C-alpha positions, 0 to 999 in steps of 0.5 A: 499499500503506498503512502504508509505513513498519511492516513489515506491511500490512492486505489481504482477499481479493478473490474471485469474483463479487459477494456481498450481505453488509454486509463485502463491497464488490463490483468491476466490473472496469474497464482501470484496475482490471485485474479480467477478471470481476465481484470482491469484497472480503470485509472479514470475512477481513483480515489482517495481512501482512508487507509484503514478501509484496506482491510486485507491483500488479495495479491501482488500485482506483478512488476510488468504492469506498473509502466503501463499504469504510470502511463494510464495515471499520466494521461488521466491526470493530464501530466506528459510524459515527455519529462520522463528519461529513458 
């Protein structure tokens, strides 16, 4: 969970199926992430929630998705990716 010293953290819904939008990241089920079918993270629905609402961990998202998540967040918030170095 991010922001481990704060009282809130940012979450985004993990929804059924796959979608093709620049603010969506599709996730394939694996043993590590604990999913039972195809899902997508909709970064257009990010929310700040009280950290106490996060009760348990269902699985761990693989590292391969984090660059795509970062890109989708930047697109959703209107940030330029040009400042990033490769």
